N, C-alpha and C positions, 0 to 999 in steps of 0.2 A: 553565283554559280560559276564554276571555273572552266567548264568545257561543255561542248555539245552533248557529250555522253551523260551530263547531269540533267538534261532537259527531259521532262516527262512528255508522254503523248498527250496532246491537248485537243479537245473537241470544242470548236466554236459554234454556238447555237445562236441564230439570229431570227427572232420572230419578226414577221412583217405583214402588213396588210395595207394595200393602197398607198404605197410609198414611192410611186413612180418618179417623183421629183428628187428623191434623196437616195434611193437604193443603189444607184450606179456609183456614186461617190463613196458610199459606205463600202461597197464590195471592192472597189478599186483600192481603198485603204487596207482592207483585209488582205487582198492579194499581194500587197507590198510589205506585209509584216516581215521583220527580219528574224523571225523564228524559224528553226530548221523545218523546211517544207515537208520532209518525210515524216515529221512528228506532229503534223497539224492536219486536221480535217475540219471542214466547214459544212454545217447543216443549216440551210436557209429554209425556214418553215413558214409557208405562206398561208395566210388566213383567207383563201379564196378571193384574192384581189380581182378587181374588175376594171382597173385603170391602166393596165399595161405592165404592171409590176412583174407579173408572172413570166412574161416573155423575156424581160431583161434578166430575171433570175435564172431562167432556164439556159439562156445564152451564156451567162457567166459560168454556170455549173458545167456546161459542156466544154468550156474553154481550158480546163485544167484538171489535173488529178485530185482525188480526195475532196471533191466538191459535190454536194448533193442538195437537191431541193425536194421538199415534201409538202403535201397538202395538210392543212389544219382546218378541218370542218368546224371545229369549235370556235375559230376566229380569234380567240383571246390570246394574249401573250403567255398566260399561265399554261394553257393547253399546248401552245407551240413549244414551250420549254419542255414539257413532259414528253411530247412526241420526239423532239430533237435529242433529248438525253437518252431516251429508250433506244434510239437507233444508233447512238454514237458508241465509240469504243475507247475514247481517251480516258486517262486517269484523272485529268483535270478538265473542268468545264469552265468555259468563259462565255458569259451571256453578253451579247452585244445588241445594240438597238439600231434598227435600220434608219432611224431619223438622225443619226449622229455620225461624226467622222473621227478617225483614229490615226495617230501618227505611226510610223513604221515600228517603233520600239514598244508599242502599247502592250502587246501580249507578252513579250519577253519580260517586261517590267512587272506585269501582274504575276507571272509565274515565279519570278525571283522573290517578289514581296511575299507571296504565299509561303514559300519555303523559309524565308528569313524571319518573318514575324510569327510563324506557326499559328496564325489566326485561322478561323474557320472560313471566313470570307474576307477578301480584300478588294479594294477598288480605289478610284482616284477622283480628282476634281473635274467637274464639268464646266467648260467655258461656254456660256450661253451667247449665241449669235442671233441677231434679228433676222426675220424672214423677209428680207427686202430692205429698202432704204426709207420706207415711209415713217412718218412721225410716230404713229401708233405701234408699228412693229418694233421700232427702236425702244419706245417706252416699255413695252411688254418684256423685251429681252432684259432691260435693266431691272425691272421690278422682280422678275423671277430669280435674279441673282443678287438681290440686295437684302441686307439684314432686316430692314423694315418690312420688306415684302414677304420673306420666307422664314423670318424668325431665327436667322443664324444657322440654318441648315449647312453643315460644314462642307459638303461636297458641292454646294451651289455657290457659296460666298467665297470659298478658297481661304488662303492665308495659312495653310498648314505647312509647317516647316519640318516636321518629323512624323513618323507613323503615330496615329492617335486612334484610340478606340472610339467608335461612334455608334449611333443607333441604326444607320442605314448608309449604304454606298450604292451608286448606280452601276450597272453593267458588271456585276460581281464575278469574281474568279474564285472557284472553290473546288475541292476534291470531289470526285464522284462518290466517295464513301460518305460525304455529308448527306447527300440525298438518300442514301441507303439507311442512314441512321435517324434522320428527322422526318423523312417522308417527302413526297413529291410536292411540286408547286400546287397550291390550292386553286383548283379550277373554278371555284365559286367566286373567286376574286376577279371581277371584270377589270379592275384597276388595282394598283398597290400590291401586285404580286411580289415585287422585289422587297417591299417593306415587310410584307407578311413573312417571307423567308428569313430576312434578317432578324426580325423580332423573335421568331421562333428559336433561332440560333442563340440569341442573347438570353432569352428566357430559360434556356437549358444550360446556361453557364458558359456558352461559347463566346468568341470574340469576333466582332466585325471591325475591321481596321481600314482607315483611310490613309493612303500613302502619298507623300509628295512625289511629283515627277510622273505619276500616272495620270495623264491628262487626256481629255477628249473634248470634242466640240459638239454642241447640241443646238439645233435651230428651234427657237421658241415659236409659239403660235403667232400668226400674223394678225388676227382679228380679235377684238375684245370678246365677241360671242364665243369664239373657240376657247379662249382662256377661261371664260365663265364655266363652260361645260367641263373642261379639264379639271378645274379645281373643285367643282361640285362633286365629280366622280372620285377625286382624291379623298374628299371628306367622307363620302358615304360609306366607304369600306373600312375606315379607321376604327369605328366601334366594334366591328366584327373581329378585327385583329386583336383589340384590347381584350375582348371576351376570350379569345383563343389562348392568349398568353397570360390571362388573369392579372393584367396590370396595364396602366397607361405608361407608355415607354418614355415620353417626353412631355414636359409642360406645354411647350409651344403648340402641340397638337390640339390642346383643349382651349386655348385662349380664344380663337375665333368662334367656336360654338358657344362658349360662355358669354362672349360679347353679344352675339346674335340673339341668344336666348334672353339675355337681360333686356335688350332693346324690345323684343317682342312682349315680354312680361310687363315691363314698365310702360311701354307704349299702350298696351291694352288697358292697364290700370289707370293711366293718365286720363282716360275718358271720363272717369268719375272721381279720381283721387288727386287732389292738388299736390301732395307730397310726391307722389309717383310721377306727376308731370314735371316737377323740378328735377328729379333724378334722371328721368329720360332725357330732358333737355341738356343737362350737364354732361351726361355720358356721350350723347351724340355730338355736342359741341367740342368736347375734349378730343374725341376721335377725329373729328373734322380738322381741328387745329393740328393734330399730330400728322395727319395725312398731308395737309398743305405744307407744313414745315419740312417733312421728309422729302416732298417733291421739290421744293425750292432748294434744299441742300444738294440734292442730286443734280439739278439743273445748273446750279452755280459751280459746283465742284467739277462737273464735266464740261462746263461752258457750252451747254446745249439746251436752249430754252424750249426745244420740242418736248423735253422731259417734264414740262408742266403738266403734260397729259398723265403723268403718274397720279395726279389727283383723282383721275377716273380709274386708272388701272388698279391701284392698291385696294380701294373698296370692293371692286369686282372680285379680286382674288380672295380677300378675307371673308366677305359676306357669302360668296358662292361656296367656299370651303365650309364656313360655319353652318350654312343651311344644309349642305350635304351631310355634315356630321350629325346634325339634329335628325335629319331624315333617316340616317343610318341607325341611330339609337331607337327611333320609332319602329323601324323594321325589325330590330332585334326583339323589342317588346312584343310586337305582333307575331313574332316567330316566322317572318317571311324571309329571313336570311339564314 
């Protein structure tokens, strides 16, 4: 873009709920965006926070023009996005996460990429940071940005040197007309609302593009129990998305549930079938060896032996996601989703 007059009006929508530890740094980053301030409005949509987030958001909204906070009784990010978009006036929507941080040029680069690529949705790479200096927090941050952990998800593992079409981007930037054409965020999705939107776009022939240079920082979960819940919920809604778009978007999404299902089947059969017992043992041993090998490679390459904890983190991610996916399929079969 060659001049300020080329920039469209942008509405930034930030869903949040109980983010008192992170919301201030997020909003400080948004306030420092180098985008023309008279062409930017910010909608912070709070899911009835109870930890002090609301007070911080209200104070920030009162401190400058074109800033607004709204309540989200539905509490989910999908509901927040619909509330924020309905109240906004920008030609372009940028969805941000309260749990993340953004450099000054983030929004400008998103808007430029949207115009240059002519994609329906653009986004960038997330650099995952540990929540603290503890060994487990460090291992979790590495796991959720490693190829073995997340199956090569482009926005998590990075390495993109030119704009590339992908299945999903985080914190997407898109034109308001996109929502008018494909519909609002699906509020039945308690998680994976961004994936649902991106997959619907792709299923209808649109493009989702990951662009180099559009970078953000995201703080990973601190505890293993939090990671387990997060990945279980990621898995549970993927079958509903697949049914909606009538296809499985990527093979990596079904590897964990196939693995978990096979362990369950052969594990049960091994109680009376010797052949099944051998298959179960071989499958479990092969996975265990892969996990140990991947953990050692990361620990050696990063010279950080705390990463041996990846031997615990990887299975929690994969199995929680796989069980979530199986539960999601069962919910569809029962008609409860």
